[in-house]
C-alpha positions as CSV (number, residue, x, y, z in Angstrom):
1,M,14.0,-5.2,-25.9
2,Q,11.7,-8.0,-25.4
3,R,12.7,-9.2,-22.0
4,M,14.0,-7.7,-18.6
5,E,15.2,-8.9,-15.4
6,I,15.3,-6.7,-12.3
7,Q,15.4,-7.1,-8.6
8,A,13.1,-5.6,-6.1
9,P,14.8,-4.8,-2.8
10,A,13.1,-4.9,0.8
11,K,13.1,-2.2,3.0
12,I,12.9,-1.3,6.7
13,N,11.6,1.6,8.7
14,L,14.4,3.0,11.0
15,F,11.9,5.8,12.3
16,L,8.3,5.6,11.9
17,D,6.0,8.2,13.9
18,I,2.0,8.3,13.3
19,L,1.0,12.2,12.8
20,G,-2.7,11.8,12.7
21,K,-5.7,10.5,10.7
22,R,-6.5,12.4,7.4
23,P,-10.1,13.1,6.3
24,D,-9.6,10.6,3.6
25,G,-9.3,7.9,6.0
26,Y,-5.5,7.4,5.7
27,H,-2.7,8.4,8.1
28,N,-0.2,11.0,7.9
29,I,3.5,9.7,8.6
30,K,6.8,10.6,8.9
31,S,9.4,7.8,8.5
32,I,13.0,7.0,7.7
33,V,13.3,4.1,4.9
34,L,15.9,2.0,4.1
35,P,16.4,-0.4,1.3
36,V,18.3,-3.5,2.2
37,S,20.2,-6.4,0.5
38,V,17.5,-9.1,0.0
39,Y,15.7,-8.9,-3.3
40,D,12.5,-10.4,-5.2
41,R,13.4,-11.3,-8.7
42,I,11.1,-9.9,-11.5
43,V,11.1,-10.9,-15.1
44,L,9.2,-8.7,-17.7
45,E,8.5,-10.3,-20.9
46,N,6.9,-8.0,-23.7
47,R,3.6,-9.6,-25.2
48,P,1.2,-8.3,-27.8
49,D,-1.8,-7.6,-25.2
50,G,-2.8,-8.8,-21.6
51,I,-1.3,-8.3,-18.3
52,E,-0.4,-11.3,-16.1
53,T,1.8,-12.0,-13.2
54,V,3.3,-15.6,-12.7
55,T,4.3,-16.8,-9.6
56,P,4.5,-20.1,-7.5
57,C,1.2,-20.6,-5.6
58,D,3.1,-21.6,-2.6
59,I,6.5,-20.1,-1.4
60,Q,8.8,-21.7,1.0
61,L,11.1,-19.7,3.3
62,P,14.4,-21.2,4.8
63,G,13.5,-21.8,8.5
64,I,9.8,-21.7,8.1
65,P,8.0,-25.2,8.1
66,W,5.2,-24.0,6.2
67,T,4.4,-22.0,2.9
68,M,3.3,-18.6,2.2
69,T,0.6,-17.9,-0.3
70,L,0.4,-15.2,-2.6
71,C,-3.0,-13.2,-3.7
72,R,-4.3,-13.8,-6.9
73,S,-2.6,-12.5,-10.3
74,E,-5.0,-9.7,-10.8
75,D,-4.9,-8.5,-7.4
76,N,-1.2,-8.6,-7.2
77,L,0.7,-5.2,-6.7
78,A,2.9,-5.8,-9.6
79,T,-0.2,-6.5,-11.8
80,R,-2.0,-3.5,-10.7
81,A,1.2,-1.4,-11.3
82,A,1.6,-2.9,-14.9
83,R,-2.2,-1.6,-15.7
84,L,-2.0,1.8,-14.2
85,L,1.1,2.4,-16.5
86,K,-0.8,1.2,-19.4
87,E,-3.7,3.1,-18.7
88,A,-1.5,6.1,-17.7
89,T,0.5,6.1,-21.3
90,G,-1.7,4.3,-23.6
91,H,0.7,1.8,-24.2
92,P,-0.8,-0.7,-26.8
93,G,0.9,-3.9,-25.7
94,G,1.2,-6.0,-22.7
95,V,3.5,-7.9,-20.4
96,R,4.2,-11.2,-18.6
97,I,5.3,-10.6,-15.2
98,I,7.5,-13.6,-13.8
99,L,7.9,-13.0,-10.1
100,E,10.2,-14.9,-7.8
101,K,9.5,-14.1,-4.1
102,S,12.5,-14.2,-1.4
103,I,11.0,-11.3,0.7
104,P,8.6,-12.5,3.1
105,I,4.7,-11.5,2.8
106,G,3.0,-9.8,5.4
107,A,6.6,-9.1,6.9
108,G,6.6,-4.9,7.2
109,L,9.7,-5.4,4.5
110,G,7.6,-3.7,1.7
111,G,8.0,-6.8,-0.8
112,G,4.6,-6.0,-2.7
113,S,5.3,-2.3,-3.0
114,S,9.0,-2.9,-4.1
115,D,7.6,-5.4,-6.7
116,A,5.1,-2.5,-7.9
117,A,7.8,0.0,-7.8
118,A,10.4,-2.1,-9.7
119,V,7.6,-3.1,-12.3
120,L,6.7,0.7,-13.0
121,K,10.3,1.5,-13.5
122,G,11.0,-1.3,-15.6
123,L,7.9,-1.4,-17.7
124,N,8.9,2.3,-18.4
125,T,11.9,1.5,-20.0
126,L,10.9,-1.9,-21.5
127,W,7.8,-0.2,-23.0
128,K,9.9,3.2,-23.9
129,T,7.0,5.1,-22.2
130,G,9.4,7.8,-21.3
131,L,7.8,9.0,-18.0
132,S,10.1,11.0,-15.8
133,Q,10.9,9.6,-12.1
134,D,8.4,12.3,-10.4
135,R,5.8,10.9,-13.0
136,L,6.3,7.6,-11.8
137,I,6.4,8.4,-8.1
138,S,2.9,10.3,-8.6
139,L,1.6,7.2,-10.1
140,G,3.2,5.1,-7.3
141,T,1.3,7.0,-4.5
142,R,-1.8,5.6,-6.3
143,L,-1.0,2.1,-5.0
144,G,0.5,2.4,-1.8
145,C,2.6,4.7,0.3
146,D,5.9,2.7,0.3
147,I,6.2,2.8,-3.6
148,P,7.1,6.3,-4.1
149,A,10.3,5.6,-1.7
150,L,11.1,2.5,-3.5
151,I,10.9,4.2,-6.8
152,H,13.3,7.0,-5.6
153,G,15.6,4.2,-4.0
154,G,18.1,5.0,-1.4
155,S,17.7,6.1,2.2
156,L,15.1,8.9,2.7
157,C,12.4,10.4,5.1
158,M,9.1,9.9,3.8
159,E,6.2,12.2,4.9
160,G,2.7,12.6,4.5
161,V,0.9,9.6,2.9
162,G,4.5,8.7,1.3
163,E,4.5,11.5,-1.2
164,Q,6.9,13.6,0.2
165,L,10.4,12.5,-0.2
166,T,13.8,13.9,1.2
167,P,17.0,11.9,0.5
168,I,19.3,11.1,3.3
169,R,23.2,11.0,2.1
170,R,24.3,7.8,4.0
171,H,28.0,7.5,4.8
172,A,29.7,5.9,1.8
173,Q,32.6,4.2,3.8
174,N,30.8,2.7,6.7
175,P,27.7,0.2,5.5
176,L,25.1,-0.5,7.9
177,W,24.5,-4.1,8.6
178,L,21.4,-5.8,9.9
179,L,19.9,-9.0,10.9
180,L,16.3,-9.5,10.1
181,V,14.0,-12.1,11.9
182,Y,10.9,-13.0,10.6
183,P,8.7,-15.7,12.4
184,G,6.4,-16.7,9.8
185,L,3.3,-14.5,11.1
186,A,1.8,-12.4,8.4
187,V,0.5,-9.2,9.7
188,S,-2.2,-7.2,8.3
189,T,-1.4,-3.4,8.2
190,T,-4.6,-2.3,7.7
191,D,-5.6,-4.1,11.0
192,I,-2.8,-2.8,12.9
193,Y,-3.7,0.8,11.8
194,A,-7.1,0.1,12.9
195,R,-6.1,-1.0,16.1
196,Y,-3.6,1.8,16.7
197,K,-4.3,4.1,19.5
198,T,-2.2,7.3,19.9
199,G,-2.2,7.1,23.9
200,L,-0.7,3.3,23.5
201,T,2.8,4.9,22.6
202,S,4.6,8.1,23.7
203,P,5.5,10.6,21.2
204,P,9.2,10.2,20.2
205,P,11.6,12.4,21.8
206,A,12.6,15.3,19.7
207,D,16.0,14.4,18.9
208,K,15.4,10.6,17.9
209,F,14.8,11.3,14.5
210,H,17.8,13.6,14.2
211,Q,19.9,10.8,16.2
212,V,19.0,8.2,12.9
213,V,19.7,10.9,10.4
214,S,22.8,11.9,11.8
215,G,24.0,8.2,12.4
216,L,23.4,7.5,8.8
217,E,25.3,10.6,7.5
218,Q,28.3,9.9,9.7
219,G,28.1,6.2,9.6
220,V,27.9,5.3,13.4
221,P,25.4,2.3,13.8
222,A,25.2,3.1,17.4
223,Q,24.1,6.4,16.8
224,V,21.2,5.0,14.4
225,A,20.3,2.5,17.2
226,A,19.7,5.2,19.7
227,G,17.3,6.9,17.5
228,L,15.1,3.9,16.6
229,Y,11.6,4.5,16.9
230,N,8.2,2.8,15.7
231,A,4.8,4.1,16.7
232,L,3.1,1.1,15.7
233,Q,5.3,-1.2,17.8
234,A,3.3,-1.6,20.9
235,T,0.2,-2.0,19.0
236,V,1.7,-5.0,17.4
237,F,3.3,-6.5,20.4
238,Q,-0.2,-6.2,22.2
239,K,-1.5,-8.4,19.6
240,Y,1.6,-10.8,18.9
241,P,3.4,-11.2,22.3
242,L,6.0,-13.4,20.5
243,L,7.7,-10.6,18.6
244,E,8.3,-8.7,21.8
245,L,9.9,-11.9,23.2
246,I,12.2,-12.1,20.1
247,K,13.1,-8.4,20.4
248,N,14.2,-9.0,24.1
249,K,15.9,-11.8,23.1
250,L,17.9,-10.3,20.3
251,A,18.8,-7.3,22.7
252,A,20.2,-9.8,25.2
253,A,22.0,-11.3,22.6
254,G,24.1,-8.2,21.9
255,A,22.2,-6.4,19.4
256,L,22.8,-2.6,18.8
257,G,19.5,-1.8,18.7
258,V,16.3,-3.7,17.8
259,Q,13.1,-2.5,16.1
260,L,10.0,-3.7,14.6
261,T,9.8,-2.6,10.8
262,G,6.6,-1.3,9.6
263,S,3.7,-3.0,11.0
264,G,5.7,-6.0,11.4
265,S,6.2,-9.1,11.7
266,T,9.9,-8.5,11.0
267,L,12.2,-7.4,13.6
268,Y,15.9,-6.1,12.6
269,A,18.8,-5.7,14.8
270,L,21.5,-3.0,14.1
271,V,25.1,-5.0,14.2
272,Q,28.4,-3.9,13.7
273,D,29.2,-5.8,10.5
274,A,28.4,-9.1,8.9
275,D,30.2,-11.3,11.4
276,H,28.5,-9.8,14.2
277,G,25.1,-10.5,12.4
278,H,25.8,-14.2,11.9
279,A,27.0,-14.7,15.5
280,L,24.0,-12.9,16.8
281,D,21.7,-15.1,14.8
282,G,23.4,-18.1,15.9
283,R,22.8,-16.8,19.7
284,L,18.8,-15.9,18.8
285,R,18.5,-19.3,17.5
286,K,19.6,-21.3,20.6
287,S,17.2,-19.0,22.9
288,I,14.0,-19.0,20.9
289,E,11.9,-22.2,20.3
290,C,10.1,-21.2,17.5
291,P,10.7,-21.2,13.6
292,A,12.2,-18.1,12.1
293,W,13.4,-16.8,8.9
294,T,16.5,-14.8,9.3
295,C,18.8,-13.0,6.9
296,V,21.9,-10.8,7.6
297,V,21.5,-8.0,5.1
298,Q,23.3,-4.6,4.4
299,A,21.7,-0.9,3.6
300,I,21.9,-0.4,-0.1
């Protein structure tokens, strides 16, 4: 096999609590992560040596009148993931990574992390390096806290700095639908964590986490909505009041529940089904006067 095409899904956080700062400067977290049906497309092409990521310099999203710019190829998480796998396995060859972005950048949707996870899994197959999923997850922890969850796939609870994973069995017959709203603001995760103060957000009630888990297992969106929590949300809203305005507009327009994902800037609204999501999108666009990329998605 000389070429492989793969998809890297976005993710959202249905629950995100910050449990304290570690001696190494990172934060311990507890989060429920859910992959959703919007994807970056990645093509891996074997080459004799060298690793490079090729992608358009400027990326245009529907609904956003300006372009997103990716970092340099050598700094891209996809490139770093390929280098890490090569170093860990001693594989003699190289790869050309063609990356087509559909997931917004700096949006809290884990696009870069998902690209890295997909490259680790894809190259493990393409290069026939034979690493187990646990070994790939261990490598992923060296690149970012979301990467282990995205290597594993599916709905799960993520703890520590992302290395502790507990799968959640979602109800198979009742899919979860959401409307994603990204207003074109690229938010720095590092900046938000630096601004975060424990006193700004009240600890979640003890049953919030269990409400989300139970709602996923039983396939009851309203129950999931009742447990939504993000400890970073107040910090993000303090710096970006527009996001709080959009959240309130989505709630008023009939969402089952609305929450910021990760450190933002994407908000997601839980909806009953795809039709409800498209109707909510239409009502939101009539009530806000700012550009926004929106997408009705399903949990995968």
